[in-house]
Legacy VTK file of the C-alpha trace (Angstrom):
# vtk DataFile Version 3.0
C-alpha trace
ASCII
DATASET POLYDATA
POINTS 105 float
-34.394 165.400 -27.502
-37.678 164.654 -25.824
-38.899 161.346 -24.455
-42.318 160.722 -22.933
-42.612 157.874 -20.463
-46.006 156.306 -19.796
-47.606 153.313 -18.127
-48.089 150.150 -20.140
-51.425 150.168 -21.984
-54.135 148.103 -20.325
-56.306 145.551 -22.124
-58.510 148.409 -23.326
-55.458 150.322 -24.661
-55.619 153.048 -21.998
-52.302 154.400 -20.719
-51.138 157.294 -18.551
-48.189 159.602 -19.282
-45.811 159.758 -16.319
-42.967 162.069 -17.324
-41.262 163.970 -20.082
-37.467 163.844 -20.297
-36.037 166.868 -22.077
-32.521 167.649 -23.273
-31.721 170.837 -25.187
-28.440 172.412 -26.158
-27.660 176.073 -26.514
-24.670 178.182 -27.447
-23.081 177.873 -24.003
-24.055 174.356 -22.875
-27.190 172.312 -22.307
-30.184 171.839 -20.010
-31.652 168.503 -19.062
-34.697 167.849 -16.907
-37.530 165.468 -16.092
-41.028 166.956 -15.911
-43.841 165.014 -14.239
-47.031 164.695 -16.312
-50.717 164.026 -15.715
-52.983 162.901 -18.505
-54.366 159.917 -20.353
-54.232 158.337 -23.751
-55.145 155.233 -25.681
-53.359 152.887 -28.043
-55.369 150.938 -30.599
-53.360 148.278 -32.428
-55.092 147.078 -35.565
-53.980 144.346 -37.935
-52.449 146.803 -40.413
-52.538 150.075 -38.527
-52.045 151.692 -35.180
-53.775 154.709 -33.606
-52.238 156.592 -30.691
-54.457 159.168 -29.013
-53.261 161.440 -26.228
-55.767 163.577 -24.366
-54.697 166.868 -22.856
-51.493 166.517 -20.853
-50.884 168.685 -17.805
-47.303 169.395 -16.722
-46.815 168.936 -12.982
-43.330 169.816 -11.750
-39.687 169.410 -12.693
-38.444 166.529 -10.555
-34.822 166.224 -11.696
-32.441 168.282 -13.754
-28.916 169.316 -14.677
-27.475 172.412 -16.277
-24.156 172.572 -18.098
-23.028 176.148 -18.727
-19.539 176.704 -20.158
-17.337 174.536 -17.919
-19.750 174.618 -14.955
-22.185 171.844 -14.124
-25.118 172.618 -11.866
-26.939 169.682 -10.282
-29.157 168.849 -7.330
-31.315 171.431 -5.578
-29.542 174.357 -7.255
-30.333 172.997 -10.737
-33.948 172.208 -9.764
-34.484 175.755 -8.477
-32.927 177.330 -11.588
-34.887 175.115 -14.007
-38.197 175.565 -12.147
-37.710 179.350 -12.083
-36.898 179.379 -15.805
-40.012 177.336 -16.571
-42.165 179.742 -14.528
-40.731 182.751 -16.395
-41.321 181.141 -19.796
-44.878 180.120 -18.825
-45.674 183.636 -17.571
-44.293 185.190 -20.768
-46.289 182.810 -22.973
-49.500 183.546 -21.032
-48.840 187.304 -21.282
-48.284 187.037 -25.052
-51.500 185.050 -25.566
-53.489 187.527 -23.432
-52.057 190.478 -25.389
-52.923 188.830 -28.686
-56.499 188.186 -27.528
-56.941 191.854 -26.577
-55.773 193.010 -30.024
-58.250 190.805 -31.889
LINES 1 106
105 0 1 2 3 4 5 6 7 8 9 10 11 12 13 14 15 16 17 18 19 20 21 22 23 24 25 26 27 28 29 30 31 32 33 34 35 36 37 38 39 40 41 42 43 44 45 46 47 48 49 50 51 52 53 54 55 56 57 58 59 60 61 62 63 64 65 66 67 68 69 70 71 72 73 74 75 76 77 78 79 80 81 82 83 84 85 86 87 88 89 90 91 92 93 94 95 96 97 98 99 100 101 102 103 104
């Protein structure tokens, strides 16, 4: 489950993403966190249609989180450290894979 929170659109339809709330299960439990976001978008409500446009969104930092592994629940600073470290490892791996693919082409 993912939920993006944003500011209310202004009169011109402009809004700003604030955070992404993420919940994902795995074989041994689940992870839940809130990731701060920077970015912008616009909402255009027509009479019979609606157009939602989101410009590039930049992730900022995990600000809250919980981990449930087997019968153990990790919260607070320990969960934040574990989730931030996991995100850094995944980001580094993804960047390495993209760089390797670019070199092969």
